[in-house]
Biopython code that builds the backbone (N, CA, C, O; Angstrom):
import numpy as np
from Bio.PDB.StructureBuilder import StructureBuilder

atoms = [
    (1, "UNK", "N", (286.973, -118.839, -25.328)),
    (1, "UNK", "CA", (286.223, -118.759, -24.089)),
    (1, "UNK", "C", (285.422, -117.450, -24.068)),
    (1, "UNK", "O", (285.937, -116.396, -24.442)),
    (2, "UNK", "N", (284.177, -117.524, -23.634)),
    (2, "UNK", "CA", (283.308, -116.357, -23.577)),
    (2, "UNK", "C", (283.770, -115.404, -22.483)),
    (2, "UNK", "O", (284.231, -115.818, -21.419)),
    (3, "UNK", "N", (283.634, -114.126, -22.776)),
    (3, "UNK", "CA", (284.022, -113.104, -21.819)),
    (3, "UNK", "C", (282.983, -111.993, -21.825)),
    (3, "UNK", "O", (282.296, -111.787, -22.825)),
    (4, "UNK", "N", (282.868, -111.280, -20.713)),
    (4, "UNK", "CA", (281.986, -110.135, -20.651)),
    (4, "UNK", "C", (282.691, -108.929, -21.251)),
    (4, "UNK", "O", (283.846, -108.646, -20.933)),
    (5, "UNK", "N", (281.978, -108.222, -22.127)),
    (5, "UNK", "CA", (282.517, -107.049, -22.798)),
    (5, "UNK", "C", (281.584, -105.875, -22.527)),
    (5, "UNK", "O", (280.363, -105.999, -22.631)),
    (6, "UNK", "N", (282.176, -104.731, -22.178)),
    (6, "UNK", "CA", (281.381, -103.524, -21.978)),
    (6, "UNK", "C", (280.815, -103.083, -23.316)),
    (6, "UNK", "O", (281.549, -102.912, -24.290)),
    (7, "UNK", "N", (279.495, -102.901, -23.352)),
    (7, "UNK", "CA", (278.820, -102.542, -24.585)),
    (7, "UNK", "C", (278.278, -101.120, -24.544)),
    (7, "UNK", "O", (278.349, -100.393, -25.535)),
    (8, "UNK", "N", (277.735, -100.724, -23.393)),
    (8, "UNK", "CA", (277.066, -99.427, -23.319)),
    (8, "UNK", "C", (276.949, -98.977, -21.870)),
    (8, "UNK", "O", (277.276, -99.709, -20.935)),
    (9, "UNK", "N", (276.475, -97.763, -21.720)),
    (9, "UNK", "CA", (276.097, -97.224, -20.412)),
    (9, "UNK", "C", (274.597, -97.439, -20.246)),
    (9, "UNK", "O", (273.853, -97.415, -21.227)),
    (10, "UNK", "N", (274.155, -97.647, -19.023)),
    (10, "UNK", "CA", (272.734, -97.873, -18.773)),
    (10, "UNK", "C", (271.886, -96.693, -19.242)),
    (10, "UNK", "O", (270.741, -96.882, -19.653)),
    (11, "UNK", "N", (272.425, -95.497, -19.186)),
    (11, "UNK", "CA", (271.684, -94.298, -19.585)),
    (11, "UNK", "C", (271.451, -94.215, -21.097)),
    (11, "UNK", "O", (270.633, -93.414, -21.548)),
    (12, "UNK", "N", (272.161, -95.032, -21.885)),
    (12, "UNK", "CA", (272.022, -95.007, -23.343)),
    (12, "UNK", "C", (270.765, -95.713, -23.839)),
    (12, "UNK", "O", (270.330, -95.492, -24.970)),
    (13, "UNK", "N", (270.184, -96.559, -22.998)),
    (13, "UNK", "CA", (269.035, -97.352, -23.440)),
    (13, "UNK", "C", (267.832, -97.022, -22.564)),
    (13, "UNK", "O", (267.806, -97.312, -21.368)),
    (14, "UNK", "N", (266.852, -96.417, -23.188)),
    (14, "UNK", "CA", (265.647, -96.001, -22.479)),
    (14, "UNK", "C", (264.738, -97.195, -22.203)),
    (14, "UNK", "O", (264.751, -98.186, -22.933)),
    (15, "UNK", "N", (263.965, -97.084, -21.156)),
    (15, "UNK", "CA", (262.984, -98.106, -20.799)),
    (15, "UNK", "C", (262.055, -98.364, -21.988)),
    (15, "UNK", "O", (261.550, -97.430, -22.612)),
    (16, "UNK", "N", (261.840, -99.655, -22.291)),
    (16, "UNK", "CA", (260.926, -100.042, -23.360)),
    (16, "UNK", "C", (261.474, -99.833, -24.758)),
    (16, "UNK", "O", (260.711, -99.697, -25.715)),
    (17, "UNK", "N", (262.801, -99.808, -24.883)),
    (17, "UNK", "CA", (263.394, -99.595, -26.206)),
    (17, "UNK", "C", (264.532, -100.573, -26.459)),
    (17, "UNK", "O", (264.974, -101.283, -25.556)),
    (18, "UNK", "N", (264.998, -100.595, -27.704)),
    (18, "UNK", "CA", (266.146, -101.403, -28.110)),
    (18, "UNK", "C", (267.165, -100.504, -28.794)),
    (18, "UNK", "O", (266.821, -99.469, -29.365)),
    (19, "UNK", "N", (268.422, -100.918, -28.726)),
    (19, "UNK", "CA", (269.493, -100.201, -29.397)),
    (19, "UNK", "C", (270.478, -101.227, -29.938)),
    (19, "UNK", "O", (270.787, -102.215, -29.273)),
    (20, "UNK", "N", (270.965, -100.985, -31.145)),
    (20, "UNK", "CA", (271.886, -101.909, -31.787)),
    (20, "UNK", "C", (273.336, -101.549, -31.557)),
    (20, "UNK", "O", (273.683, -100.379, -31.392)),
    (21, "UNK", "N", (274.193, -102.581, -31.547)),
    (21, "UNK", "CA", (275.631, -102.426, -31.355)),
    (21, "UNK", "C", (276.356, -103.451, -32.224)),
    (21, "UNK", "O", (275.827, -104.528, -32.501)),
    (22, "UNK", "N", (277.565, -103.108, -32.650)),
    (22, "UNK", "CA", (278.417, -104.060, -33.345)),
    (22, "UNK", "C", (279.622, -104.314, -32.452)),
    (22, "UNK", "O", (280.399, -103.403, -32.165)),
    (23, "UNK", "N", (279.771, -105.564, -32.014)),
    (23, "UNK", "CA", (280.860, -105.952, -31.122)),
    (23, "UNK", "C", (281.492, -107.217, -31.679)),
    (23, "UNK", "O", (280.807, -108.207, -31.934)),
    (24, "UNK", "N", (282.804, -107.172, -31.866)),
    (24, "UNK", "CA", (283.544, -108.342, -32.371)),
    (24, "UNK", "C", (282.861, -108.953, -33.589)),
    (24, "UNK", "O", (282.657, -110.166, -33.642)),
    (25, "UNK", "N", (282.516, -108.141, -34.547)),
    (25, "UNK", "CA", (281.871, -108.566, -35.796)),
    (25, "UNK", "C", (280.486, -109.170, -35.609)),
    (25, "UNK", "O", (279.965, -109.809, -36.523)),
    (26, "UNK", "N", (279.889, -108.981, -34.456)),
    (26, "UNK", "CA", (278.527, -109.436, -34.209)),
    (26, "UNK", "C", (277.601, -108.224, -34.143)),
    (26, "UNK", "O", (277.940, -107.198, -33.554)),
    (27, "UNK", "N", (276.435, -108.360, -34.753)),
    (27, "UNK", "CA", (275.396, -107.341, -34.635)),
    (27, "UNK", "C", (274.452, -107.808, -33.532)),
    (27, "UNK", "O", (273.783, -108.832, -33.669)),
    (28, "UNK", "N", (274.403, -107.049, -32.434)),
    (28, "UNK", "CA", (273.510, -107.412, -31.334)),
    (28, "UNK", "C", (272.612, -106.230, -31.002)),
    (28, "UNK", "O", (272.882, -105.094, -31.389)),
    (29, "UNK", "N", (271.554, -106.519, -30.287)),
    (29, "UNK", "CA", (270.712, -105.462, -29.750)),
    (29, "UNK", "C", (270.634, -105.645, -28.245)),
    (29, "UNK", "O", (270.754, -106.753, -27.722)),
    (30, "UNK", "N", (270.432, -104.541, -27.573)),
    (30, "UNK", "CA", (270.163, -104.577, -26.146)),
    (30, "UNK", "C", (268.814, -103.915, -25.941)),
    (30, "UNK", "O", (268.561, -102.823, -26.448)),
    (31, "UNK", "N", (267.953, -104.586, -25.192)),
    (31, "UNK", "CA", (266.627, -104.071, -24.865)),
    (31, "UNK", "C", (266.548, -103.832, -23.364)),
    (31, "UNK", "O", (267.159, -104.549, -22.572)),
    (32, "UNK", "N", (265.790, -102.822, -22.991)),
    (32, "UNK", "CA", (265.524, -102.570, -21.571)),
    (32, "UNK", "C", (264.019, -102.658, -21.352)),
    (32, "UNK", "O", (263.243, -101.870, -21.892)),
    (33, "UNK", "N", (263.630, -103.644, -20.541)),
    (33, "UNK", "CA", (262.218, -103.887, -20.272)),
    (33, "UNK", "C", (262.035, -104.092, -18.783)),
    (33, "UNK", "O", (262.658, -104.966, -18.179)),
    (34, "UNK", "N", (261.170, -103.274, -18.198)),
    (34, "UNK", "CA", (260.871, -103.346, -16.758)),
    (34, "UNK", "C", (262.152, -103.296, -15.932)),
    (34, "UNK", "O", (262.299, -104.011, -14.940)),
    (35, "UNK", "N", (263.088, -102.427, -16.367)),
    (35, "UNK", "CA", (264.315, -102.200, -15.624)),
    (35, "UNK", "C", (265.414, -103.222, -15.844)),
    (35, "UNK", "O", (266.499, -103.086, -15.280)),
    (36, "UNK", "N", (265.158, -104.242, -16.654)),
    (36, "UNK", "CA", (266.150, -105.282, -16.906)),
    (36, "UNK", "C", (266.632, -105.203, -18.343)),
    (36, "UNK", "O", (265.872, -104.852, -19.245)),
    (37, "UNK", "N", (267.919, -105.535, -18.551)),
    (37, "UNK", "CA", (268.527, -105.504, -19.875)),
    (37, "UNK", "C", (268.631, -106.911, -20.453)),
    (37, "UNK", "O", (268.912, -107.874, -19.739)),
    (38, "UNK", "N", (268.397, -107.009, -21.767)),
    (38, "UNK", "CA", (268.472, -108.268, -22.502)),
    (38, "UNK", "C", (269.316, -108.044, -23.750)),
    (38, "UNK", "O", (269.253, -106.970, -24.349)),
    (39, "UNK", "N", (270.104, -109.037, -24.152)),
    (39, "UNK", "CA", (270.920, -108.943, -25.358)),
    (39, "UNK", "C", (270.623, -110.130, -26.266)),
    (39, "UNK", "O", (270.462, -111.263, -25.812)),
    (40, "UNK", "N", (270.556, -109.834, -27.566)),
    (40, "UNK", "CA", (270.189, -110.843, -28.550)),
    (40, "UNK", "C", (270.824, -110.461, -29.889)),
    (40, "UNK", "O", (271.115, -109.290, -30.132)),
    (41, "UNK", "N", (271.037, -111.460, -30.759)),
    (41, "UNK", "CA", (271.462, -111.155, -32.126)),
    (41, "UNK", "C", (270.481, -110.165, -32.731)),
    (41, "UNK", "O", (269.283, -110.214, -32.450)),
    (42, "UNK", "N", (270.994, -109.268, -33.560)),
    (42, "UNK", "CA", (270.150, -108.241, -34.160)),
    (42, "UNK", "C", (269.860, -108.489, -35.633)),
    (42, "UNK", "O", (269.190, -107.675, -36.268)),
    (43, "UNK", "N", (270.347, -109.588, -36.190)),
    (43, "UNK", "CA", (270.119, -109.890, -37.602)),
    (43, "UNK", "C", (269.000, -110.931, -37.689)),
    (43, "UNK", "O", (269.148, -112.058, -37.215)),
    (44, "UNK", "N", (267.904, -110.546, -38.289)),
    (44, "UNK", "CA", (266.734, -111.433, -38.377)),
    (44, "UNK", "C", (267.093, -112.726, -39.104)),
    (44, "UNK", "O", (267.798, -112.703, -40.112)),
    (45, "UNK", "N", (266.612, -113.834, -38.595)),
    (45, "UNK", "CA", (266.876, -115.143, -39.188)),
    (45, "UNK", "C", (266.067, -115.366, -40.467)),
    (45, "UNK", "O", (266.315, -116.332, -41.187)),
    (46, "UNK", "N", (265.119, -114.500, -40.754)),
    (46, "UNK", "CA", (264.310, -114.654, -41.960)),
    (46, "UNK", "C", (265.041, -114.114, -43.182)),
    (46, "UNK", "O", (265.401, -114.883, -44.073)),
    (47, "UNK", "N", (265.268, -112.796, -43.240)),
    (47, "UNK", "CA", (265.968, -112.215, -44.387)),
    (47, "UNK", "C", (266.938, -111.123, -43.949)),
    (47, "UNK", "O", (267.118, -110.129, -44.653)),
    (48, "UNK", "N", (267.547, -111.302, -42.813)),
    (48, "UNK", "CA", (268.627, -110.464, -42.301)),
    (48, "UNK", "C", (268.255, -109.003, -42.059)),
    (48, "UNK", "O", (269.111, -108.125, -42.170)),
    (49, "UNK", "N", (267.002, -108.732, -41.733)),
    (49, "UNK", "CA", (266.613, -107.388, -41.326)),
    (49, "UNK", "C", (267.282, -107.025, -40.012)),
    (49, "UNK", "O", (267.657, -107.906, -39.239)),
    (50, "UNK", "N", (267.431, -105.742, -39.758)),
    (50, "UNK", "CA", (268.063, -105.272, -38.527)),
    (50, "UNK", "C", (267.002, -105.149, -37.428)),
    (50, "UNK", "O", (266.211, -104.205, -37.424)),
    (51, "UNK", "N", (266.990, -106.096, -36.509)),
    (51, "UNK", "CA", (265.984, -106.109, -35.449)),
    (51, "UNK", "C", (266.085, -104.902, -34.526)),
    (51, "UNK", "O", (265.087, -104.502, -33.926)),
    (52, "UNK", "N", (267.283, -104.311, -34.400)),
    (52, "UNK", "CA", (267.441, -103.125, -33.552)),
    (52, "UNK", "C", (266.655, -101.938, -34.107)),
    (52, "UNK", "O", (266.394, -100.976, -33.385)),
    (53, "UNK", "N", (266.278, -102.000, -35.382)),
    (53, "UNK", "CA", (265.461, -100.953, -35.992)),
    (53, "UNK", "C", (263.981, -101.311, -35.971)),
    (53, "UNK", "O", (263.151, -100.578, -36.508)),
    (54, "UNK", "N", (263.655, -102.441, -35.349)),
    (54, "UNK", "CA", (262.280, -102.906, -35.292)),
    (54, "UNK", "C", (261.503, -102.289, -34.144)),
    (54, "UNK", "O", (261.989, -101.407, -33.436)),
    (55, "UNK", "N", (260.302, -102.770, -33.984)),
    (55, "UNK", "CA", (259.397, -102.288, -32.941)),
    (55, "UNK", "C", (259.432, -103.257, -31.771)),
    (55, "UNK", "O", (259.339, -104.471, -31.954)),
    (56, "UNK", "N", (259.568, -102.709, -30.561)),
    (56, "UNK", "CA", (259.532, -103.513, -29.338)),
    (56, "UNK", "C", (258.151, -103.402, -28.726)),
    (56, "UNK", "O", (257.677, -102.302, -28.443)),
    (57, "UNK", "N", (257.503, -104.540, -28.522)),
    (57, "UNK", "CA", (256.180, -104.587, -27.892)),
    (57, "UNK", "C", (256.258, -105.607, -26.768)),
    (57, "UNK", "O", (256.314, -106.814, -27.005)),
    (58, "UNK", "N", (256.260, -105.103, -25.548)),
    (58, "UNK", "CA", (256.477, -105.929, -24.368)),
    (58, "UNK", "C", (257.841, -106.602, -24.525)),
    (58, "UNK", "O", (258.847, -105.898, -24.603)),
    (59, "UNK", "N", (257.917, -107.922, -24.573)),
    (59, "UNK", "CA", (259.198, -108.621, -24.711)),
    (59, "UNK", "C", (259.483, -109.058, -26.152)),
    (59, "UNK", "O", (260.487, -109.722, -26.409)),
    (60, "UNK", "N", (258.616, -108.696, -27.079)),
    (60, "UNK", "CA", (258.765, -109.116, -28.469)),
    (60, "UNK", "C", (259.303, -107.967, -29.316)),
    (60, "UNK", "O", (258.808, -106.842, -29.252)),
    (61, "UNK", "N", (260.336, -108.277, -30.117)),
    (61, "UNK", "CA", (260.850, -107.305, -31.073)),
    (61, "UNK", "C", (260.429, -107.780, -32.464)),
    (61, "UNK", "O", (260.555, -108.956, -32.805)),
    (62, "UNK", "N", (259.921, -106.824, -33.262)),
    (62, "UNK", "CA", (259.409, -107.143, -34.586)),
    (62, "UNK", "C", (260.372, -106.606, -35.649)),
    (62, "UNK", "O", (260.753, -105.436, -35.622)),
    (63, "UNK", "N", (260.754, -107.471, -36.573)),
    (63, "UNK", "CA", (261.650, -107.091, -37.666)),
    (63, "UNK", "C", (260.970, -106.044, -38.553)),
    (63, "UNK", "O", (259.800, -106.193, -38.906)),
    (64, "UNK", "N", (261.706, -104.983, -38.914)),
    (64, "UNK", "CA", (261.111, -103.950, -39.763)),
    (64, "UNK", "C", (260.889, -104.390, -41.213)),
    (64, "UNK", "O", (260.157, -103.724, -41.945)),
    (65, "UNK", "N", (261.501, -105.486, -41.637)),
    (65, "UNK", "CA", (261.351, -105.920, -43.036)),
    (65, "UNK", "C", (260.061, -106.701, -43.284)),
    (65, "UNK", "O", (259.269, -106.324, -44.148)),
    (66, "UNK", "N", (259.843, -107.787, -42.534)),
    (66, "UNK", "CA", (258.694, -108.652, -42.800)),
    (66, "UNK", "C", (257.915, -109.028, -41.541)),
    (66, "UNK", "O", (257.118, -109.966, -41.551)),
    (67, "UNK", "N", (258.154, -108.284, -40.455)),
    (67, "UNK", "CA", (257.367, -108.402, -39.215)),
    (67, "UNK", "C", (257.577, -109.702, -38.439)),
    (67, "UNK", "O", (256.745, -110.051, -37.602)),
    (68, "UNK", "N", (258.672, -110.427, -38.698)),
    (68, "UNK", "CA", (258.977, -111.593, -37.855)),
    (68, "UNK", "C", (259.201, -111.104, -36.428)),
    (68, "UNK", "O", (259.748, -110.021, -36.217)),
    (69, "UNK", "N", (258.780, -111.900, -35.455)),
    (69, "UNK", "CA", (258.860, -111.481, -34.060)),
    (69, "UNK", "C", (259.675, -112.474, -33.234)),
    (69, "UNK", "O", (259.597, -113.688, -33.423)),
    (70, "UNK", "N", (260.468, -111.905, -32.300)),
    (70, "UNK", "CA", (261.334, -112.704, -31.435)),
    (70, "UNK", "C", (261.236, -112.202, -30.006)),
    (70, "UNK", "O", (261.129, -111.000, -29.767)),
    (71, "UNK", "N", (261.275, -113.126, -29.061)),
    (71, "UNK", "CA", (261.267, -112.795, -27.637)),
    (71, "UNK", "C", (262.695, -112.457, -27.223)),
    (71, "UNK", "O", (263.584, -113.301, -27.335)),
    (72, "UNK", "N", (262.928, -111.230, -26.744)),
    (72, "UNK", "CA", (264.291, -110.809, -26.391)),
    (72, "UNK", "C", (264.830, -111.563, -25.181)),
    (72, "UNK", "O", (266.043, -111.583, -24.969)),
    (73, "UNK", "N", (263.974, -112.175, -24.390)),
    (73, "UNK", "CA", (264.439, -112.936, -23.223)),
    (73, "UNK", "C", (265.040, -114.268, -23.620)),
    (73, "UNK", "O", (266.008, -114.726, -23.012)),
    (74, "UNK", "N", (264.464, -114.897, -24.652)),
    (74, "UNK", "CA", (264.846, -116.267, -25.019)),
    (74, "UNK", "C", (265.378, -116.398, -26.444)),
    (74, "UNK", "O", (266.042, -117.382, -26.769)),
    (75, "UNK", "N", (265.091, -115.417, -27.291)),
    (75, "UNK", "CA", (265.452, -115.495, -28.702)),
    (75, "UNK", "C", (264.478, -116.316, -29.535)),
    (75, "UNK", "O", (264.667, -116.449, -30.744)),
    (76, "UNK", "N", (263.446, -116.867, -28.916)),
    (76, "UNK", "CA", (262.493, -117.733, -29.616)),
    (76, "UNK", "C", (261.647, -116.931, -30.603)),
    (76, "UNK", "O", (261.152, -115.847, -30.291)),
    (77, "UNK", "N", (261.495, -117.496, -31.805)),
    (77, "UNK", "CA", (260.629, -116.890, -32.802)),
    (77, "UNK", "C", (259.174, -117.108, -32.370)),
    (77, "UNK", "O", (258.821, -118.160, -31.838)),
    (78, "UNK", "N", (258.350, -116.100, -32.609)),
    (78, "UNK", "CA", (256.939, -116.174, -32.227)),
    (78, "UNK", "C", (256.200, -117.216, -33.063)),
    (78, "UNK", "O", (256.496, -117.399, -34.243)),
    (79, "UNK", "N", (255.244, -117.891, -32.446)),
    (79, "UNK", "CA", (254.375, -118.829, -33.177)),
    (79, "UNK", "C", (253.546, -118.085, -34.223)),
    (79, "UNK", "O", (253.058, -118.695, -35.174)),
    (80, "UNK", "N", (253.383, -116.766, -34.053)),
    (80, "UNK", "CA", (252.611, -115.958, -35.003)),
    (80, "UNK", "C", (253.398, -115.649, -36.273)),
    (80, "UNK", "O", (252.817, -115.215, -37.268)),
    (81, "UNK", "N", (254.711, -115.865, -36.251)),
    (81, "UNK", "CA", (255.543, -115.569, -37.428)),
    (81, "UNK", "C", (256.453, -116.761, -37.747)),
    (81, "UNK", "O", (257.677, -116.644, -37.683)),
    (82, "UNK", "N", (255.855, -117.900, -38.089)),
    (82, "UNK", "CA", (256.637, -119.122, -38.296)),
    (82, "UNK", "C", (257.567, -119.089, -39.511)),
    (82, "UNK", "O", (258.442, -119.947, -39.636)),
    (83, "UNK", "N", (257.391, -118.103, -40.416)),
    (83, "UNK", "CA", (258.287, -118.026, -41.577)),
    (83, "UNK", "C", (259.723, -117.703, -41.175)),
    (83, "UNK", "O", (260.649, -117.996, -41.932)),
    (84, "UNK", "N", (259.928, -117.108, -40.005)),
    (84, "UNK", "CA", (261.285, -116.894, -39.473)),
    (84, "UNK", "C", (261.623, -118.144, -38.679)),
    (84, "UNK", "O", (261.531, -118.148, -37.451)),
    (85, "UNK", "N", (262.007, -119.188, -39.361)),
    (85, "UNK", "CA", (262.082, -120.534, -38.801)),
    (85, "UNK", "C", (263.085, -120.736, -37.686)),
    (85, "UNK", "O", (262.932, -121.661, -36.890)),
    (86, "UNK", "N", (264.113, -119.895, -37.603)),
    (86, "UNK", "CA", (265.169, -120.106, -36.612)),
    (86, "UNK", "C", (265.082, -119.092, -35.487)),
    (86, "UNK", "O", (264.749, -117.927, -35.702)),
    (87, "UNK", "N", (265.387, -119.553, -34.291)),
    (87, "UNK", "CA", (265.450, -118.663, -33.139)),
    (87, "UNK", "C", (266.714, -117.818, -33.208)),
    (87, "UNK", "O", (267.643, -118.139, -33.949)),
    (88, "UNK", "N", (266.746, -116.750, -32.443)),
    (88, "UNK", "CA", (267.924, -115.885, -32.334)),
    (88, "UNK", "C", (268.763, -116.305, -31.135)),
    (88, "UNK", "O", (268.243, -116.852, -30.162)),
    (89, "UNK", "N", (270.048, -116.048, -31.213)),
    (89, "UNK", "CA", (270.944, -116.309, -30.087)),
    (89, "UNK", "C", (270.814, -115.162, -29.090)),
    (89, "UNK", "O", (270.785, -113.992, -29.473)),
    (90, "UNK", "N", (270.738, -115.509, -27.813)),
    (90, "UNK", "CA", (270.722, -114.500, -26.759)),
    (90, "UNK", "C", (272.041, -114.563, -25.994)),
    (90, "UNK", "O", (272.779, -115.546, -26.066)),
    (91, "UNK", "N", (272.311, -113.493, -25.267)),
    (91, "UNK", "CA", (273.571, -113.385, -24.536)),
    (91, "UNK", "C", (273.298, -112.959, -23.104)),
    (91, "UNK", "O", (272.378, -112.187, -22.834)),
    (92, "UNK", "N", (274.105, -113.468, -22.200)),
    (92, "UNK", "CA", (274.007, -113.091, -20.792)),
    (92, "UNK", "C", (274.430, -111.634, -20.630)),
    (92, "UNK", "O", (275.407, -111.184, -21.230)),
    (93, "UNK", "N", (273.676, -110.907, -19.809)),
    (93, "UNK", "CA", (273.941, -109.493, -19.558)),
    (93, "UNK", "C", (274.128, -109.287, -18.070)),
    (93, "UNK", "O", (273.431, -109.893, -17.257)),
    (94, "UNK", "N", (275.082, -108.421, -17.713)),
    (94, "UNK", "CA", (275.182, -107.987, -16.334)),
    (94, "UNK", "C", (275.495, -106.501, -16.322)),
    (94, "UNK", "O", (276.086, -105.960, -17.257)),
    (95, "UNK", "N", (275.082, -105.856, -15.240)),
    (95, "UNK", "CA", (275.304, -104.425, -15.079)),
    (95, "UNK", "C", (276.263, -104.234, -13.921)),
    (95, "UNK", "O", (276.062, -104.767, -12.830)),
    (96, "UNK", "N", (277.315, -103.460, -14.178)),
    (96, "UNK", "CA", (278.271, -103.092, -13.137)),
    (96, "UNK", "C", (278.294, -101.571, -13.078)),
    (96, "UNK", "O", (278.804, -100.909, -13.981)),
    (97, "UNK", "N", (277.739, -101.032, -12.009)),
    (97, "UNK", "CA", (277.619, -99.591, -11.904)),
    (97, "UNK", "C", (276.733, -99.078, -13.036)),
    (97, "UNK", "O", (275.561, -99.445, -13.120)),
    (98, "UNK", "N", (277.286, -98.234, -13.903)),
    (98, "UNK", "CA", (276.556, -97.709, -15.060)),
    (98, "UNK", "C", (276.863, -98.456, -16.347)),
    (98, "UNK", "O", (276.336, -98.100, -17.401)),
    (99, "UNK", "N", (277.701, -99.483, -16.288)),
    (99, "UNK", "CA", (278.115, -100.206, -17.484)),
    (99, "UNK", "C", (277.270, -101.450, -17.734)),
    (99, "UNK", "O", (276.978, -102.217, -16.817)),
    (100, "UNK", "N", (276.883, -101.634, -19.005)),
    (100, "UNK", "CA", (276.203, -102.853, -19.433)),
    (100, "UNK", "C", (277.246, -103.738, -20.078)),
    (100, "UNK", "O", (277.911, -103.337, -21.033)),
    (101, "UNK", "N", (277.389, -104.960, -19.547)),
    (101, "UNK", "CA", (278.344, -105.926, -20.059)),
    (101, "UNK", "C", (277.603, -107.115, -20.649)),
    (101, "UNK", "O", (276.622, -107.595, -20.080)),
    (102, "UNK", "N", (278.085, -107.585, -21.798)),
    (102, "UNK", "CA", (277.456, -108.712, -22.486)),
    (102, "UNK", "C", (278.491, -109.818, -22.622)),
    (102, "UNK", "O", (279.637, -109.565, -22.994)),
    (103, "UNK", "N", (278.081, -111.053, -22.317)),
    (103, "UNK", "CA", (278.975, -112.204, -22.416)),
    (103, "UNK", "C", (278.943, -112.751, -23.835)),
    (103, "UNK", "O", (277.927, -113.262, -24.307)),
    (104, "UNK", "N", (280.098, -112.627, -24.504)),
    (104, "UNK", "CA", (280.210, -113.100, -25.893)),
    (104, "UNK", "C", (281.157, -114.279, -25.969)),
    (104, "UNK", "O", (281.384, -114.819, -27.051)),
]
sb = StructureBuilder()
sb.init_structure("model")
sb.init_model(0)
sb.init_chain("A")
sb.init_seg("    ")
for serial, (resi, resn, name, xyz) in enumerate(atoms, 1):
    if name == "N":
        sb.init_residue(resn, " ", resi, " ")
    sb.init_atom(name, np.array(xyz, "f"), 0.0, 1.0, " ", f" {name:<3s}", serial, name[0])
structure = sb.get_structure()
């Protein structure tokens, strides 16, 4: 059964950035965009690049290896980078006080 797990403090993730975390053998990233937090798998579906080390542009994170792009809100691969054929898994996020919790 999925449960919410504390991943970080809100102060750890700056506006317009992503940060990677390893929780329960999963590599995930958390992005903060327009004051809201999003969580998604951090391993690129193309060739396993670390998306948390990629570039965030609006809601799209770009893999540092081959520039595949994914929407952090939905995990959908961009139509501009169809070689990354699979979407990423996203996770529900909630904030309690200063804690960011992710449902795994």
